[in-house]
Backbone as CSV, one residue per row, in Angstrom:
resi,resn,N_x,N_y,N_z,CA_x,CA_y,CA_z,C_x,C_y,C_z
1,MET,-27.369,13.983,-0.950,-25.853,14.554,-0.731,-25.789,14.283,0.964
2,GLU,-24.470,13.997,1.112,-23.983,13.689,2.412,-24.218,14.991,3.214
3,GLN,-24.519,14.712,4.601,-24.328,15.949,5.404,-22.989,16.298,6.026
4,ALA,-22.795,17.649,5.899,-21.600,18.011,6.158,-21.321,17.991,7.699
5,ALA,-22.136,17.682,8.435,-21.783,17.664,9.754,-21.279,16.200,10.524
6,SER,-21.119,15.263,9.623,-20.424,13.979,9.795,-19.182,14.251,10.304
7,ARG,-18.617,13.217,11.031,-17.370,13.276,11.685,-16.368,14.232,10.973
8,HIS,-15.678,15.144,11.671,-14.704,15.923,11.167,-13.472,15.399,10.907
9,PRO,-12.906,15.203,9.665,-11.700,14.433,9.733,-10.420,15.002,10.467
10,ALA,-10.611,16.258,10.943,-9.426,16.738,11.904,-9.212,15.899,13.149
11,ASP,-10.408,15.219,13.497,-10.497,14.344,14.678,-9.752,13.007,14.485
12,SER,-9.714,12.490,13.254,-9.203,11.216,13.096,-8.007,11.030,12.008
13,LEU,-7.943,12.024,11.232,-6.912,11.953,10.287,-5.555,12.750,10.683
14,GLY,-5.755,13.344,11.798,-4.418,13.787,12.578,-4.095,15.255,11.610
15,PHE,-5.061,15.796,11.288,-4.953,17.071,10.702,-5.036,18.272,11.615
16,SER,-3.872,19.013,11.698,-3.693,20.116,12.646,-3.897,21.379,12.019
17,ASP,-3.962,21.562,10.693,-4.347,22.782,9.744,-5.033,22.617,8.723
18,SER,-5.126,23.342,7.874,-5.886,23.237,6.696,-5.081,23.108,5.367
19,ARG,-4.112,22.164,5.479,-3.367,22.073,4.275,-3.933,21.406,2.947
20,PRO,-3.943,21.701,1.874,-4.404,21.313,0.692,-4.107,19.887,0.381
21,LEU,-4.880,19.320,-0.625,-4.789,17.906,-0.928,-3.192,17.842,-1.345
22,ALA,-2.636,18.529,-2.060,-1.287,18.284,-2.493,-0.346,17.869,-1.447
23,SER,-0.895,18.499,-0.319,0.176,17.915,0.978,-0.007,16.645,1.387
24,PHE,-0.920,16.048,1.019,-1.326,14.489,1.331,-1.085,13.531,0.250
25,GLU,-0.266,13.802,-0.604,0.023,13.047,-1.971,0.669,11.547,-1.538
26,PRO,0.179,10.601,-2.507,0.237,9.264,-2.195,1.970,9.158,-2.342
27,ARG,2.525,7.879,-1.891,3.869,7.667,-1.907,4.293,6.424,-2.716
28,GLY,5.518,6.384,-3.216,5.965,5.100,-3.494,5.642,4.331,-4.939
29,ALA,4.705,4.655,-5.613,4.223,4.036,-6.870,5.162,4.733,-8.098
30,ALA,5.429,3.857,-8.896,6.341,4.043,-10.217,5.641,4.240,-11.483
31,ARG,5.842,5.227,-12.123,5.303,5.408,-13.688,5.341,4.029,-14.397
32,PRO,4.362,3.514,-14.862,4.589,2.394,-15.942,5.430,2.882,-17.140
33,ARG,6.108,1.948,-17.603,6.758,1.981,-18.982,5.659,2.143,-20.143
34,ALA,6.006,2.981,-21.056,5.146,2.952,-22.276,5.022,1.569,-23.035
35,GLY,3.847,1.270,-23.314,3.578,-0.017,-23.805,3.381,-1.190,-22.700
36,GLY,3.791,-1.027,-21.751,3.949,-2.050,-20.386,4.977,-2.408,-20.117
37,PRO,5.177,-2.896,-19.146,6.478,-3.487,-18.822,6.771,-4.805,-19.624
38,GLU,8.171,-5.151,-19.810,8.606,-6.243,-20.631,7.994,-7.431,-19.725
39,ARG,7.287,-8.332,-20.497,6.661,-9.489,-19.891,7.873,-10.086,-18.932
40,GLY,7.318,-10.359,-17.646,8.074,-11.187,-16.781,9.317,-10.573,-16.252
41,ARG,9.399,-9.306,-16.427,10.471,-8.561,-16.001,10.208,-7.374,-15.169
42,PRO,10.168,-7.303,-13.687,9.718,-6.136,-13.089,10.496,-4.924,-13.485
43,VAL,9.672,-3.716,-13.215,10.411,-2.279,-13.433,11.091,-1.988,-12.095
44,ALA,12.144,-2.751,-11.925,12.803,-2.536,-10.315,13.297,-1.215,-10.041
45,GLU,13.783,-0.747,-11.240,14.575,0.634,-10.772,13.595,1.718,-10.483
46,GLY,12.338,1.812,-11.065,11.519,2.850,-10.952,10.641,2.557,-9.713
47,ALA,10.377,1.227,-9.416,9.561,0.872,-8.178,10.726,1.273,-6.853
48,ALA,11.752,1.078,-7.116,12.963,1.070,-5.990,12.807,2.550,-5.777
49,ARG,12.906,3.408,-6.850,13.088,4.821,-6.540,11.937,5.338,-5.713
50,GLY,10.619,4.866,-6.208,9.374,5.335,-5.570,9.325,4.812,-4.195
51,ALA,9.819,3.607,-3.991,9.615,2.987,-2.564,10.654,3.755,-1.659
52,GLU,11.839,4.128,-2.123,12.881,4.618,-1.312,12.392,6.240,-0.855
53,GLY,11.870,6.744,-1.848,11.300,8.005,-1.445,10.197,7.989,-0.483
54,ALA,9.479,7.002,-0.468,8.586,6.839,0.495,9.237,6.517,2.044
55,ALA,10.260,5.629,1.897,10.808,5.485,3.151,11.548,6.631,3.607
56,ARG,12.136,7.651,2.941,12.685,8.983,3.405,11.661,9.898,3.664
57,GLY,10.407,9.600,3.370,9.300,10.630,3.857,8.888,11.586,2.797
58,GLU,9.317,11.258,1.483,9.109,12.159,0.395,7.848,11.805,-0.167
59,HIS,7.078,12.863,-0.456,5.653,12.554,-1.064,5.643,12.516,-2.470
60,THR,5.574,11.493,-2.975,5.546,11.416,-4.547,4.269,11.122,-5.130
61,HIS,3.921,11.498,-6.402,2.610,11.129,-7.039,2.578,9.759,-7.506
62,ALA,1.297,9.141,-7.497,1.487,7.845,-7.963,1.888,7.626,-9.288
63,GLU,1.936,8.428,-10.299,2.403,8.293,-11.512,3.946,8.604,-11.657
64,PHE,4.498,8.984,-10.582,5.867,9.634,-10.827,6.978,8.764,-9.932
65,PRO,7.901,8.428,-10.295,8.913,7.783,-9.548,9.877,8.476,-8.820
66,VAL,9.896,9.849,-8.840,10.550,10.939,-8.213,9.786,11.880,-7.666
67,PRO,10.165,12.693,-6.537,9.376,13.529,-5.962,9.008,14.791,-6.917
68,LEU,7.650,15.238,-6.954,7.236,16.188,-7.518,7.981,17.555,-7.612
69,PRO,8.113,18.346,-8.568,8.875,19.482,-8.276,7.885,20.666,-7.736
70,ARG,8.462,21.328,-6.932,7.443,22.333,-6.112,7.500,23.798,-6.899
71,THR,6.355,24.385,-6.734,6.440,25.865,-7.052,5.744,26.648,-5.967
72,GLY,6.443,27.475,-5.361,6.018,28.170,-4.365,5.486,27.320,-3.044
73,GLY,6.241,26.412,-3.015,6.049,25.455,-1.777,5.071,24.528,-2.174
74,ARG,4.669,24.358,-3.033,3.229,23.403,-3.522,3.873,22.481,-4.588
75,PRO,3.625,21.372,-4.609,3.969,20.362,-5.623,3.043,20.653,-7.145
76,VAL,3.771,20.372,-8.146,3.186,20.672,-9.333,2.705,19.274,-9.853
77,VAL,1.158,19.258,-10.023,0.549,18.150,-10.204,0.196,17.945,-11.852
78,ARG,0.714,16.948,-12.373,0.396,16.762,-13.905,-0.230,15.437,-14.165
79,ARG,-1.196,15.421,-14.955,-1.699,14.547,-15.582,-2.775,13.540,-14.658
80,THR,-2.435,13.322,-13.434,-3.061,12.532,-12.603,-4.352,13.261,-12.144
81,SER,-5.457,12.523,-11.862,-6.620,13.373,-11.258,-6.794,13.772,-10.003
82,VAL,-7.427,14.503,-9.479,-7.565,14.900,-8.137,-8.151,13.521,-7.355
83,ARG,-9.099,13.256,-8.127,-9.623,11.897,-7.683,-8.739,10.880,-7.354
84,GLY,-7.583,10.692,-8.459,-6.405,9.584,-7.951,-5.785,10.039,-6.756
85,GLN,-5.484,11.502,-6.615,-4.665,11.869,-5.397,-5.544,11.671,-3.999
86,VAL,-6.618,11.991,-4.092,-7.569,11.678,-2.940,-7.755,10.130,-2.524
87,LEU,-7.754,9.333,-3.489,-7.814,7.951,-3.289,-6.678,7.477,-2.680
88,GLU,-5.533,7.941,-3.125,-4.100,7.352,-2.622,-4.190,7.821,-1.057
89,ALA,-4.609,9.113,-0.939,-4.404,9.679,0.364,-5.381,8.898,1.523
90,LEU,-6.372,8.521,1.027,-7.519,7.862,1.905,-6.826,6.469,2.160
91,ARG,-6.474,5.701,1.008,-5.768,4.359,1.119,-4.620,4.510,2.115
92,ALA,-3.869,5.472,2.158,-2.907,5.632,3.186,-3.338,6.038,4.596
93,ALA,-4.569,6.544,4.598,-5.096,6.654,6.065,-5.567,5.645,6.479
94,LEU,-6.107,4.630,5.812,-6.683,3.284,5.929,-5.633,2.319,6.624
95,VAL,-4.617,2.553,6.008,-3.241,1.774,6.405,-2.714,2.289,7.724
96,ALA,-2.825,3.520,7.899,-2.301,4.189,9.153,-3.372,4.109,10.228
97,GLY,-4.638,3.487,9.967,-5.618,3.722,10.845,-6.096,5.106,11.452
98,GLU,-5.940,5.812,10.365,-6.427,7.219,10.673,-7.956,7.415,10.268
99,LEU,-8.561,6.425,9.579,-9.970,6.375,9.376,-10.503,5.204,10.232
100,GLU,-11.219,5.528,11.111,-11.763,4.592,11.967,-12.872,3.701,11.630
101,PRO,-12.806,2.413,11.961,-13.762,1.532,11.598,-14.970,1.871,12.280
102,GLY,-16.138,1.902,11.573,-17.514,2.054,12.176,-17.849,3.749,12.127
103,GLU,-16.783,4.463,11.886,-17.047,5.927,11.850,-17.655,6.280,10.430
104,VAL,-18.726,7.560,10.338,-19.197,7.869,9.084,-18.409,9.018,8.543
105,TYR,-17.870,9.304,7.512,-17.329,10.411,6.924,-17.829,10.966,5.894
106,SER,-17.961,12.310,6.008,-18.678,13.013,4.717,-17.851,13.549,3.682
107,ALA,-18.250,13.310,2.531,-17.403,13.792,1.466,-17.168,15.447,1.531
108,PRO,-18.337,16.246,1.655,-18.088,17.522,1.717,-16.951,17.953,2.938
109,VAL,-17.207,17.308,4.094,-16.172,17.677,5.239,-14.887,17.277,4.975
110,LEU,-14.639,16.128,4.210,-13.253,15.726,3.741,-12.705,16.498,2.598
111,GLY,-13.435,16.826,1.801,-13.106,17.862,0.468,-12.610,19.086,1.196
112,GLU,-13.412,19.685,2.116,-13.115,20.991,2.640,-11.607,20.811,3.197
113,ARG,-11.371,19.851,4.006,-10.112,19.730,4.683,-8.995,19.288,3.443
114,PHE,-9.336,18.902,2.613,-8.215,18.287,1.341,-8.142,19.632,0.668
115,GLY,-8.975,20.543,0.566,-8.959,21.680,-0.333,-9.516,21.735,-1.857
116,VAL,-10.505,20.444,-1.910,-11.070,20.258,-3.029,-12.786,20.177,-2.881
117,SER,-13.158,20.152,-4.047,-14.665,19.778,-4.040,-15.088,18.575,-3.337
118,ALA,-16.542,18.363,-2.999,-16.805,16.993,-2.587,-16.602,15.849,-3.629
119,THR,-16.680,16.370,-4.847,-16.836,15.240,-5.958,-15.704,14.343,-6.043
120,PRO,-14.668,14.835,-6.133,-13.569,13.735,-6.026,-13.317,13.057,-4.810
121,VAL,-13.760,13.474,-3.769,-13.767,12.686,-2.517,-14.828,11.593,-2.656
122,ARG,-15.945,11.995,-3.110,-17.108,11.057,-3.274,-16.572,9.928,-4.274
123,GLU,-16.179,10.263,-5.311,-15.670,9.228,-6.245,-14.792,8.304,-5.644
124,ALA,-13.546,8.820,-5.042,-12.753,8.163,-4.355,-13.206,7.178,-3.451
125,MET,-14.391,7.612,-2.524,-14.959,6.746,-1.648,-15.576,5.551,-2.193
126,GLN,-16.327,5.885,-3.413,-17.094,4.913,-4.122,-16.087,3.875,-4.694
127,GLN,-14.808,4.176,-4.995,-13.959,3.147,-5.085,-13.619,2.445,-4.130
128,LEU,-13.472,2.982,-2.998,-12.974,2.243,-1.636,-14.190,1.392,-1.313
129,ALA,-15.529,1.827,-1.783,-16.725,0.851,-1.419,-16.641,-0.282,-2.178
130,LEU,-16.332,-0.353,-3.456,-16.051,-1.474,-4.626,-14.889,-2.361,-3.950
131,GLU,-13.746,-1.650,-3.119,-12.857,-2.482,-2.681,-13.239,-3.164,-1.278
132,GLY,-14.144,-2.841,-0.913,-14.588,-3.289,0.335,-14.209,-2.691,1.663
133,ALA,-13.397,-1.315,1.468,-13.034,-0.689,2.570,-13.960,0.256,3.404
134,VAL,-15.117,0.672,2.550,-16.008,1.488,3.252,-17.431,0.930,2.507
135,GLU,-18.432,1.290,3.383,-19.729,1.091,2.857,-20.602,2.615,2.662
136,VAL,-21.528,2.549,1.769,-22.291,3.777,1.473,-23.469,3.880,2.566
137,VAL,-23.664,5.083,3.226,-24.679,5.454,4.285,-25.311,6.317,3.483
138,PRO,-26.434,6.341,3.004,-27.443,7.205,2.420,-27.700,8.437,3.125
139,ASN,-27.504,9.616,2.434,-27.698,10.876,2.917,-26.753,11.171,4.023
140,ARG,-25.694,10.496,4.311,-24.542,10.857,5.264,-23.239,10.770,4.882
141,GLY,-22.920,9.801,4.346,-21.711,9.718,3.697,-21.116,8.256,3.560
142,PHE,-19.995,7.873,4.065,-19.225,6.630,3.926,-18.856,5.835,5.189
143,ARG,-19.097,4.891,5.772,-18.849,4.332,7.082,-17.524,3.340,6.560
144,VAL,-16.571,3.411,7.492,-15.357,2.487,7.373,-15.877,1.243,7.947
145,VAL,-15.438,0.188,7.273,-15.899,-1.117,7.308,-15.200,-1.752,8.560
146,GLN,-16.111,-2.006,9.563,-15.299,-2.957,10.759,-14.513,-4.237,10.309
147,ARG,-13.321,-4.421,10.635,-12.692,-5.727,10.169,-12.716,-6.641,11.316
148,ASP,-12.425,-7.803,10.976,-12.344,-8.903,11.972,-10.991,-9.785,11.865
149,ASP,-10.738,-10.628,12.921,-9.569,-11.309,12.472,-9.828,-12.590,11.826
150,ARG,-11.153,-12.900,11.629,-11.348,-14.160,10.688,-11.192,-13.434,9.260
151,GLU,-11.703,-12.282,8.962,-11.429,-11.696,7.639,-9.933,-11.742,7.133
152,LEU,-9.255,-11.303,8.078,-7.653,-11.039,8.031,-7.137,-12.579,7.661
153,GLY,-7.695,-13.551,8.381,-7.125,-14.771,8.190,-7.566,-15.461,7.056
154,GLU,-8.787,-14.871,6.426,-9.087,-15.413,5.150,-8.207,-15.007,3.878
155,LEU,-7.947,-13.556,4.180,-7.243,-12.844,3.212,-5.653,-13.537,3.197
156,ALA,-5.188,-13.641,4.408,-4.017,-14.394,4.415,-3.821,-15.794,3.762
157,GLU,-4.964,-16.628,4.085,-5.090,-17.894,3.389,-5.003,-17.608,1.785
158,ILE,-5.940,-16.847,1.189,-5.876,-16.769,-0.260,-4.556,-16.320,-0.665
159,ARG,-3.999,-15.221,-0.067,-2.777,-14.949,-0.463,-1.642,-15.847,-0.429
160,ALA,-1.640,-16.623,0.345,-0.732,-17.769,0.487,-0.988,-18.773,-0.654
161,LEU,-2.173,-19.255,-0.947,-2.617,-20.071,-1.950,-2.123,-19.557,-3.341
162,LEU,-2.063,-18.095,-3.409,-1.477,-17.511,-4.675,-0.237,-17.442,-4.949
163,GLU,0.455,-16.822,-3.772,1.852,-16.472,-3.927,2.891,-17.702,-3.801
164,VAL,2.357,-18.131,-2.697,3.766,-19.299,-2.316,3.890,-20.343,-3.604
165,PRO,2.908,-21.125,-4.016,3.259,-21.721,-5.353,3.941,-20.966,-6.149
166,VAL,3.491,-19.656,-6.765,4.323,-18.998,-7.612,6.006,-18.938,-7.311
167,VAL,6.108,-18.309,-6.094,7.467,-18.269,-5.710,8.289,-19.243,-5.547
168,LEU,7.723,-20.329,-5.286,8.489,-21.952,-5.141,8.705,-22.239,-6.705
169,ARG,7.794,-21.835,-7.577,8.398,-22.280,-9.022,9.100,-21.398,-9.691
170,LEU,9.059,-20.131,-9.422,10.075,-19.161,-9.846,11.504,-19.408,-9.341
171,ALA,11.497,-19.900,-7.889,12.813,-20.244,-7.334,13.472,-21.324,-8.013
172,ARG,12.643,-22.027,-9.042,13.362,-23.090,-9.738,13.826,-22.758,-11.330
173,THR,13.194,-21.492,-11.488,13.290,-21.070,-12.805,14.019,-19.666,-13.078
174,VAL,14.120,-18.829,-12.149,14.596,-17.671,-12.347,16.085,-17.653,-12.161
175,PRO,16.960,-16.919,-12.834,18.522,-16.956,-12.480,18.704,-16.029,-11.405
176,ALA,19.812,-16.313,-10.555,20.229,-15.569,-9.395,20.323,-14.098,-9.975
177,GLY,20.832,-13.794,-11.124,20.988,-12.303,-11.476,19.658,-11.488,-11.549
178,ARG,18.560,-12.105,-11.884,17.378,-11.464,-11.838,16.735,-11.115,-10.516
179,TRP,16.988,-12.181,-9.503,16.516,-12.018,-8.227,17.495,-10.823,-7.657
180,ALA,18.932,-10.978,-8.091,19.723,-9.688,-7.358,19.211,-8.358,-7.703
181,GLU,18.358,-8.107,-9.040,18.103,-6.693,-9.371,16.763,-6.401,-8.411
182,LEU,16.271,-7.120,-7.504,15.381,-6.915,-6.608,15.746,-6.279,-5.142
183,ARG,17.293,-6.394,-5.177,17.940,-6.107,-3.768,17.456,-4.797,-3.357
184,PRO,17.648,-3.566,-4.247,16.876,-2.373,-3.832,15.781,-2.177,-3.078
185,LEU,14.629,-2.996,-3.527,13.240,-3.073,-3.079,13.501,-3.655,-1.871
186,ALA,14.035,-4.951,-1.551,13.952,-5.514,-0.360,14.708,-4.632,0.732
187,GLU,15.872,-3.862,0.364,16.291,-2.943,1.278,15.711,-1.699,1.654
188,THR,14.669,-1.325,0.632,13.898,-0.195,1.000,12.730,-0.480,2.030
189,THR,12.209,-1.702,1.995,11.338,-2.236,2.849,12.026,-2.015,4.358
190,VAL,13.152,-2.483,4.475,13.866,-2.332,5.725,14.123,-0.992,6.039
191,ARG,14.371,0.012,5.265,14.590,1.281,5.717,13.283,1.921,6.171
192,ALA,12.039,1.623,5.326,10.781,2.101,5.561,10.373,1.497,6.888
193,ALA,10.559,0.304,7.267,10.244,-0.185,8.456,10.871,0.492,9.538
194,SER,12.291,0.779,9.531,12.986,1.483,10.546,12.612,2.732,10.747
195,CYS,12.073,3.557,9.683,11.436,4.852,10.001,10.269,5.001,10.822
196,GLY,9.389,3.802,11.001,8.277,3.710,11.750,7.072,4.257,11.046
197,ASP,7.183,4.365,9.653,6.129,5.040,9.023,5.247,3.848,8.299
198,PRO,4.276,3.538,8.930,3.543,2.369,8.209,2.753,2.667,6.842
199,ALA,2.459,3.777,6.551,2.141,3.957,5.265,3.287,3.760,4.228
200,ALA,4.543,4.345,4.528,5.481,4.082,3.545,5.908,2.688,3.482
201,TYR,6.018,2.045,4.823,6.274,0.537,4.881,5.254,-0.464,3.992
202,ALA,3.873,-0.037,4.144,3.026,-0.645,3.124,3.142,-0.637,1.792
203,GLU,3.565,0.625,1.167,3.670,0.746,-0.214,5.017,0.097,-0.608
204,ALA,6.148,0.220,0.374,7.512,-0.560,-0.142,7.241,-1.939,0.011
205,ASP,6.275,-2.503,0.718,6.145,-3.876,0.857,5.417,-4.535,-0.100
206,ARG,4.179,-3.678,-0.872,3.723,-4.135,-1.815,4.549,-4.045,-3.155
207,ALA,5.284,-2.920,-3.226,6.260,-2.801,-4.323,7.203,-4.103,-4.275
208,PHE,7.573,-4.498,-3.316,8.571,-5.733,-3.313,7.723,-7.093,-3.725
209,HIS,6.640,-7.193,-3.351,5.727,-8.157,-3.598,5.361,-8.395,-5.168
210,ARG,5.000,-6.934,-5.588,4.674,-6.752,-6.944,5.742,-7.315,-7.923
211,ALA,7.008,-6.981,-7.582,8.285,-7.257,-8.446,8.529,-8.787,-8.400
212,VAL,8.440,-9.370,-7.349,8.747,-10.711,-7.144,7.752,-11.617,-8.141
213,LEU,6.325,-11.182,-8.095,5.242,-11.917,-8.968,5.272,-11.372,-10.165
214,GLY,5.826,-10.495,-10.447,6.035,-9.751,-11.901,6.827,-10.740,-12.636
215,LEU,7.771,-11.466,-12.211,8.662,-12.248,-12.650,8.065,-13.471,-13.343
216,ALA,6.809,-13.784,-12.802,6.021,-14.887,-13.413,5.265,-14.501,-14.931
217,GLY,5.254,-13.272,-15.095,4.885,-12.790,-16.381,3.412,-12.878,-16.492
218,ASN,2.675,-13.010,-15.516,1.389,-12.927,-15.354,0.774,-11.709,-14.785
219,GLU,0.402,-10.812,-15.594,-0.237,-9.316,-15.120,-1.557,-9.599,-14.089
220,GLN,-2.397,-10.458,-14.480,-3.641,-10.556,-13.690,-3.427,-11.124,-12.348
221,LEU,-2.383,-11.955,-12.224,-1.830,-12.574,-11.022,-1.323,-11.489,-10.169
222,VAL,-0.517,-10.344,-10.676,0.095,-9.407,-10.014,-0.977,-8.470,-9.569
223,ARG,-2.001,-8.081,-10.425,-3.209,-7.084,-9.860,-3.856,-7.870,-8.782
224,LEU,-4.454,-8.983,-8.794,-5.178,-9.905,-7.868,-4.425,-9.804,-6.503
225,ALA,-3.080,-10.122,-6.619,-2.298,-10.355,-5.417,-2.034,-8.938,-4.873
226,ASP,-1.971,-7.880,-5.672,-1.667,-6.618,-4.868,-3.038,-6.117,-4.195
227,ASP,-4.259,-6.381,-4.869,-5.348,-5.992,-4.438,-5.752,-6.516,-3.004
228,LEU,-5.302,-8.011,-3.091,-5.616,-8.687,-1.836,-4.532,-8.127,-0.697
229,HIS,-3.435,-7.673,-0.933,-2.394,-7.482,-0.263,-2.802,-6.111,0.529
230,ARG,-3.274,-4.992,-0.371,-3.776,-3.789,0.039,-4.904,-4.041,1.284
231,ARG,-5.882,-5.005,0.854,-6.898,-5.090,1.629,-6.386,-5.790,3.039
232,ALA,-5.303,-6.497,3.149,-4.751,-7.094,4.302,-4.128,-6.205,4.988
233,GLN,-3.815,-4.962,4.578,-3.149,-3.965,5.254,-4.036,-2.999,5.794
234,TRP,-5.369,-3.068,5.832,-6.368,-2.217,6.391,-6.427,-2.397,7.755
235,GLN,-7.529,-1.781,8.202,-7.839,-1.671,9.556,-8.114,-3.150,10.342
236,ALA,-7.825,-3.301,11.692,-8.189,-4.260,12.244,-8.872,-3.822,13.617
237,PRO,-9.764,-4.565,14.256,-10.632,-4.112,15.385,-9.832,-3.795,16.545
238,GLU,-8.428,-4.476,16.652,-7.766,-4.273,17.914,-7.161,-2.862,18.017
239,ARG,-6.780,-2.463,19.184,-5.954,-1.131,19.286,-6.475,0.024,18.779
240,GLY,-7.877,0.417,18.918,-8.541,1.364,18.238,-8.785,1.649,16.819
241,GLY,-8.548,0.335,16.126,-8.867,0.540,14.854,-7.488,0.532,14.120
242,ALA,-6.323,0.602,14.565,-5.166,0.851,13.720,-5.097,0.060,12.701
243,GLY,-4.564,0.426,11.504,-4.254,-0.512,10.437,-3.494,-1.654,10.903
244,VAL,-3.527,-2.888,10.035,-2.862,-3.959,10.513,-1.335,-3.745,10.405
245,VAL,-0.715,-2.904,9.356,0.550,-2.425,9.445,0.863,-1.557,10.735
246,ALA,0.057,-0.463,10.929,0.229,0.367,12.035,0.323,-0.273,13.237
247,ARG,-0.452,-1.116,13.568,-0.668,-1.741,14.882,0.331,-2.696,15.306
248,ARG,0.980,-3.279,14.242,2.152,-4.270,14.461,3.271,-3.650,15.251
249,GLY,3.489,-2.338,15.131,4.743,-1.505,15.662,6.024,-1.711,14.698
250,PRO,6.909,-0.902,15.073,8.149,-0.732,14.454,9.117,-1.973,14.318
251,GLY,9.191,-2.620,15.612,9.980,-3.894,15.943,9.543,-4.961,15.046
252,SER,8.237,-5.137,14.740,7.622,-6.184,14.163,7.574,-5.813,12.761
253,LEU,7.497,-4.646,12.136,7.915,-4.306,10.769,9.069,-4.464,10.358
254,VAL,10.350,-4.261,11.281,11.603,-4.424,10.777,11.971,-6.056,10.814
255,ALA,11.286,-6.721,11.657,11.463,-8.186,11.509,10.927,-8.706,10.080
256,ASP,9.632,-8.165,9.768,9.221,-8.759,8.666,9.971,-8.150,7.270
257,ALA,10.261,-7.009,7.316,11.216,-6.575,6.328,12.401,-7.282,6.245
258,ALA,13.099,-7.842,7.377,14.096,-8.679,7.103,14.003,-9.966,6.559
259,GLU,12.626,-10.428,6.761,12.433,-11.699,6.061,12.272,-11.569,4.571
260,HIS,12.055,-10.217,4.142,12.357,-10.033,2.675,13.608,-10.220,2.161
261,THR,14.610,-9.706,2.865,15.903,-9.743,2.650,16.228,-11.243,2.590
262,ALA,15.975,-12.038,3.825,16.404,-13.366,3.871,15.578,-14.247,2.746
263,LEU,14.504,-13.805,2.335,14.115,-14.684,1.239,14.733,-14.323,-0.112
264,LEU,15.049,-13.228,-0.161,15.900,-12.806,-1.360,17.236,-13.389,-1.617
265,ASP,17.890,-13.577,-0.277,19.158,-14.097,-0.102,18.939,-15.629,-0.701
266,ALA,17.986,-16.282,-0.121,17.774,-17.710,-0.363,17.404,-17.951,-1.991
267,LEU,16.602,-16.896,-2.352,16.267,-17.049,-3.992,17.651,-16.763,-4.773
268,ILE,18.468,-16.076,-4.474,19.829,-15.698,-5.072,20.632,-16.874,-4.979
269,ALA,20.595,-17.552,-3.747,21.475,-19.009,-3.541,20.809,-20.066,-4.400
270,GLN,19.619,-19.821,-4.791,18.931,-20.943,-5.378,18.717,-22.126,-4.214
271,ASP,18.452,-21.711,-3.118,18.186,-22.708,-1.963,16.523,-22.910,-1.854
272,ALA,16.070,-24.060,-2.587,14.891,-24.216,-2.720,14.147,-24.555,-1.176
273,GLY,14.935,-25.455,-0.428,14.423,-25.733,0.823,14.348,-24.463,1.689
274,ALA,15.296,-23.593,1.665,15.138,-22.247,2.433,13.988,-21.410,2.139
275,VAL,14.043,-21.240,0.771,12.906,-20.445,0.119,11.559,-20.971,0.691
276,GLY,11.363,-22.230,0.468,10.001,-22.774,0.868,9.745,-22.467,2.461
277,ALA,10.758,-22.579,3.284,10.143,-22.489,4.603,10.109,-20.899,4.877
278,LEU,10.994,-20.119,4.124,10.826,-18.652,4.241,9.320,-18.030,3.963
279,VAL,9.138,-18.641,2.754,7.771,-17.973,2.227,6.567,-18.457,2.871
280,ARG,6.567,-19.713,3.376,5.329,-20.197,4.264,5.361,-19.642,5.569
281,ASP,6.604,-19.377,6.289,6.359,-18.592,7.244,6.082,-17.297,7.215
282,HIS,6.480,-16.508,6.225,5.995,-15.172,5.842,4.655,-14.852,5.925
283,PHE,3.786,-15.957,5.516,2.503,-15.919,5.411,1.814,-16.497,6.592
284,GLY,2.252,-16.622,7.609,1.927,-17.524,8.715,1.132,-16.456,9.679
285,THR,1.438,-15.125,9.724,0.644,-14.356,10.261,-0.314,-13.364,9.271
286,PRO,-1.565,-13.065,9.517,-2.290,-12.294,8.675,-1.667,-10.739,9.097
287,GLY,-1.479,-10.196,7.638,-1.157,-8.895,7.579,0.376,-8.880,7.759
288,SER,1.204,-9.997,7.907,2.841,-9.977,8.199,3.483,-9.348,6.963
289,MET,2.790,-9.761,5.724,3.469,-9.292,4.633,2.787,-8.011,3.600
């Protein structure tokens, strides 16, 4: 078992009280449709509601497109596991740079602060270890992996190899009306960036990309690209280990979000030249999308 004396999360997660896990619910994800989404057609409406809630600061659960109802000031949790809630909260902390690279975190201590047992925290951390965000430290807990610019550059290159050809192909085959359906998602990334909330922007950003790639009708592509995208949003070594999204600052995020809108405008106009220039430029900076 991990030693409870490992780094206290109040020092790094910005906790000023003993709020329960329900207060740190994930934001922005939408509930999948029964039987899966229609092939090649994104669930734009649900994703937009979730991302818009994140931009407004509403804390919605990963399987709910709208804010959870509250009873006595606490959200009502349905169906989704505590492990899932902890996992999303930890992912958000990674994006915001609140889990510091090189630091070891104890599952019992994190569980105490979240108001849950150590088991779901440990399970969530094990999932993050599989994703490459943390590594197991025997008898102590989990160390947040130190990232470097080379790794971020490699992620950006892989994402570009995956996404750029797909978007260019879709630009030639998808009608303007289908692209117009994604307008709420693009606008939500702009609002999230303007709010200066890196976790909200990161979720809205990924929601937009999932919707764009979803038009290709390849679910494996969407899952793989989303996993790479999430990894690209994690910590970087500069500026005290702040997440890639967090360290770029509100102005830079607004500029990136504006590129989403410009790209969508070009896709709707079926301007293949502009689409090619925009999508390649968008991947030019590691962590920019």
